[in-house]
N, C-alpha and C positions, 0 to 999 in steps of 0.2 A: 749652501756659505761655508764655505771653506773654514777651518779656526785651524789655527797654526800654533795657535797659542802656546803648547805644550814643547812643538819642536826646540830642539839645541841639544849641545855636545853635554858629554861631560863633564863635569866639572873634578877638580882633588878638591877634598873637605878640609877645613879647618876643623881643629880640633876643639871639642867641647867639654868638658869634663865629665865624665861618668861617677864621678866619685859619690859617696854617700851623700845622699841631700836630707834637707830637714824630712826627718817627718811629717805625714798628714794621712788624716783620713780620706779612704778612696773609697767611692763605688761607682759602679758599674755604669756607663755612658749608656747601655743600651740595655732596654728588656725584650730585646729581639729573641725570640728562638728561632735559630736562624736553619733553613732548609739544606744549607751551603755553609760547610763548616770548615773555617781555615782550619792547619794545619800546620801550626806555628814551632820554626826551630828553636832547640834551646839556646839562652842566653848564660845558662849556671855556668860555664866559663869563663864569660867575657863580665859577668856581677861578680865572680869572687875575685879575678885581678881586679875590678873597680875597686874590690873592699881595702885590698891590697895597697890602694895609691894611685894605679894605673888608668890613665886614660882611654877607657874603651868603647867611649858612645859612639864615635863613626864606625868602628866595627859591627856593633848591636843593630842600628839604625842600616845601615845598607845591609848585613844579614835576613832581616827583615823585611826591607822593601823589596829585597829579589825576591823574597818569597811568595809574597803579595804579587808580586808581578807577574809571577809565574803560574800564581793557582788562578787567578783572573782569567788570566790568556785561555788555560787549558777548561778551565770550567763556564762563566758565563758568556766570554767571547765567543770562545769554540762553540757552543752552543748556538750564539746568536747567528752566527754565519752557515752553520748547517742549517737552519731552521728551525727547532726543536725550540727555542721561544720566541715570543714575537717581541719588537722593540720595549714594549713596557714591560714584558718578562725578561728580561734582561737586565734591566735597572733593576727591576726587584731582585733576581740573581745578584747582581752585586751590592747593592744595600745587604743582606743576608749575611754573606761574605763578608766583606766590610767591617759587620758588627759582631761575627764571629771575631775575626779580626782583633776590634777592641775589648772580648773579654778574652784572650790569648792573652793582650799586651798587659791588662788588669795583674791577671796571674802572675806574670812573670817579673814586672816590673813596680806593682802598687804595693806598700804605698812608698819604697825606697826610693826611687828615682820617675820622678812626677813630671820631672822638663822633658825628660827623654821619653816620658811614654806619651806624654801628651804632643809633642814632637809630630812621633808614628803615627796617632790617631788622628792628627791631622793631615798628614799626607795622605792616608786612607779616605779621607771625605773629601779634599781635592778631587779625587776620584770621582766618588759618587757623584756631586754636583756637578763634574764634566760631562758626564754620560747621563744625568738628565736635561740638561741645557742643550746637548745634541739632540736627545729623543725630541724635544720640543721642537726645535729647527726643522726635525724630518718629519713633526706631526703636523705642521705647518706646509711645508711644502718649501722651506727653504736648503735644504739639502734631501738627498735621495738616500734611501735606502743602504746603499753601498757601501756611499761616505759616512753613514753614521759609522758601520761596521771599521772603517778605515782611520775617520777621525779616534772613533774610543779605544782602537789600538793607541795611538801616538799618546790618548789620556793615559790609555795604561802604564804604555813605557815610558813615561812622563817621569815615575815613582824612578826608579835611576838614571834618566839622562835628561831629563828636564832642565831648565836651564837658573827656576828657583831652587836655590838648594840654602834651608834654615842655618847651614855651617860656616858656609860660602858666600855670603854677600853680593850680589853684582847688580851697580845701579842700570847696567845696560839692560840686565835680565829684567828688571822691575819697569822702567821703560818700556821694553818692547813689549810687553803681556798688556801695560797700559794702552798703548799705540793700537794694538791689535785687536784689543776686546773694544775701545772706541770707534775702528774701523766696523764691529761688529753688528755694535746700536746703529750705526749709520745706513748700515743696510737692511735695519728692520725698517727704518724711518725709510726710506726710498723707497721700500717694499711697499707701505701703505697706498691704499687704493680704497676704495668707495662702493668697489665690487668684491664680496666675500671671495674668498680662496679656499680649496679643499687638500688634504693631504695626500698625495701621491708617490707613489714611488720613486717617478722618474721628475723628482722636481726640477725647476728651474730658474736659471736669476730673475727670471721675470716675476718668480712667484707674487704674488699681488695677497695681503694683507689686512683684514679688518683691526679695527684700532681694541680692540680685545684680543686677536689673536698678538699685535706688536705686545701688548702690555704683558701678556702673559710669556712671552718668550724673551723680552727685555729684564722683564725681572728674570727669567730662569738663567741669563746670560751671566748678569749680574750677580747672584748666587755664588756660579762657577769664580768668575775673575775673584771674589774676596773668600772663597776657600783657597786660590792659589794663592793670595797674597796672605792669608794666615799661615796656610804652609811654610812661608818662608819669613814672617815678621812677627807670630802673636806672642811664641815665647820667647825670642831671643831679643827681642827690640820692639815691647809694648808700644812706647811711647808713639813711633811711626805708624804701626799696625792701629793704633787709636784716629792719629791724620787720616788715614786710609777710610778708616769705619765711619768718622765724621763725613768724608766728601762722599762715598758711597751711599748713606742714609740719604743725604740730599738729595742725590740721584734718583734712590729708590721712590721716593717721593711723588716725585716728576713720573714715571714710571707705572705707576699705580693707577694716578688719574690718568691716565690714556685710554681706557675703555669707555672713557663716559663721554669721549670727544666726537665732533666726529673726526673724520679722515685726514683732513686739510690739519684743521687744528693738532689732531695728535702728531701730523707729522710734523708740524712747526714745534709742539712743544718736545718733543723728543730731541731733535737738533739742538736748541738752544740747551735741554737738559747736559748732553754731551758737551757741547762748548762749556756750559759753567763747571761742570767736572773736568774737563781737560784743563783748565784755567787751574783750579785745586790742584793739581795731581803733577801736572808737566809744566802749569807757566810759572814766570818771576815767582818766586816765592811759594812755589807749589813743593806737593812735598818729594815729587822726585823731580824738583828743577835741577840741570846740570850744575849749575850753579849756587844748589843752594845749602845745604846744611850736612843732609845724607850723605851729598856727593864726596862734600869736602872731607866728612869722618871715615868716610870710604877709602877718602885718598891717602889719607895719614895710616891709616891704620887703625882708625880708632871705632872702629865699627863692628867690634868682637861680641858675641853672644853672651847673655847677660845669662846664669846658671843657678841666678835666683830669684827667680820671677814670681811674685808671691802671690800669683793666682789662686782663687778660689775655687770648690767643685759646685757647681750648678747640675741641675735636673730636671726634666722633662716628667712631669706626671698626670695623672688624668687625662692620658689622651683618648679619644673617642670621636668616633663619626655617626651620624644619624643621618638617612635622606628618607626622601619622600619625594613623589612624582619625578624623578629624576633627577633630583638637586641635592648636592649634600652639603652637611655643617661639617667642618672639622675643628675638635676644639683639641688644646693642649695647656697646664699648667706647669709654669717657671720659676722654680725659687732654687733658693739656695739647698745643695742636698747635706740632706741627714735632717730634714726638717727644718731649714731655713726660711728666711723672709720669702716672699714675692718678688720679684725681680720685675720691676713696670720698666714699660716704656722702650723694651726690647723685642726684635724681630726673630719671629720663628716661621721656619718654610715649612710645605705640606707635600708629599707626594702623597697619591690615593693610586692605589696599584701601577706605583713604578712611573706614572704620569705626573707630571707638574704640573702644583695644586694652585699654589700661589702662596703668598705672605701675609703672615698678620702681626700687630704688634699688642704686646701685652697691656692691659689693664693694670688699674690701681692692684691687684688681688693677682697676679701673675698671669694671667688668662688671656691667649690668643686664641682667637674666633675667626675664621675663615668662612664666609658661606658662600652660597650660589655657586656651588662645585659643581659640574655636570657629571653624571655618572649612569651608566648602563645596566648596571648591575641589578639583577632578580631580586623578588624581597627573602630575606635571610641577613644571615651572618658573615660578614666577609671578613675573616679573621687574618689578621696583620696587613690588611690591604692599606693601612693610614700610619704614614711614618713622617715625625715630627723632625726638626732641626731647629737644634740653636748655635752659631758660629760662634758663641764667644767673644768674648771682649777682653781689654786688658786684668781687668778685676775677675771674672770669670773664666773658667774653662767650656770647654762646648760640650755640649750636650742631645741624648738623640734618642729617642724612642719611636714602639709601633704598639699600634694601636688597632682597632677592630672599624669596620662599620656594619652599623647597623639598619639595613632597608626597610622600611616598613609596608611602601606602597609604594 
């Protein structure tokens, strides 16, 4: 399934203040010990200018994004194309490099410039979500291994050439991304069939998915769409971002239930969910309605990014996985950082050894638990095999963490 959601031309960036922001406590959002290390360009010159009152945010963002794009291309993507890693291994390398990237950002920007720091983190996270979704598509035969590599390069290049820009919002970019996403989901719905499919390197458009495969693939695609929306909206336009989150939450609920349906019922349910989502996003009164408030605000130049978004930090802890008889249970606890309270009712996504595992909602104690995840790992400890991610919301910044999988039998 060709995924063009990252294509587009680079646009001039609107200025965003990179002056001193409100000081706040910052904790590293990832506990990953990265095997891929990001070598970050120094921002000391731009930070010094910012302290003097010069707006250097666009230059800082451009410098860091270019470095991440270069290192993703020469590292994980080059390894994938050379056959040095499997598709799952490629995703793991991307996750490790992005985790190191976030640590580098914290060391340079935290706590003085939290908003620019978060904008840059969201750019990295969208690439991670995109390659996870592409890997899931390849695993069920919707795209070939060659297409995975090609589309992964497009996703990586979107760091500097993508149409969605946090400093220069374009309604057409968000509308196009939403339409492409809906097309992808409808392709998944059309691929549902009672005959199970097997993943192959030479996939065709007639790939046949089981309800379980359709559910997992739709959820992975939705996480990628959400990451791209957050990259453009979460920091500068939290109210719009919250409206997108609400529509996505309803969609995810329907996608999660597909695995328990028959193929025919799952196909009908997914198409209905996509229609409901389309109304919420693009219909009359929808988030990106061409005649709606966002469009009008952009048209009159009143959609400028906020530089004082009062988000708090979130933290993922107690991340672990246990497995027996080929099935794993993954668990993570989401709280406000610094010993904050549990965050209930929030969605946490998981990968296991680079493969998309699914999503789970936190309970009253902030614990998200995902059960029944297939694994072929042998008895022992799979160090760093489990990765959890919280996409963030208008109140809390995003958070990621890495843990081990313990296999007992």
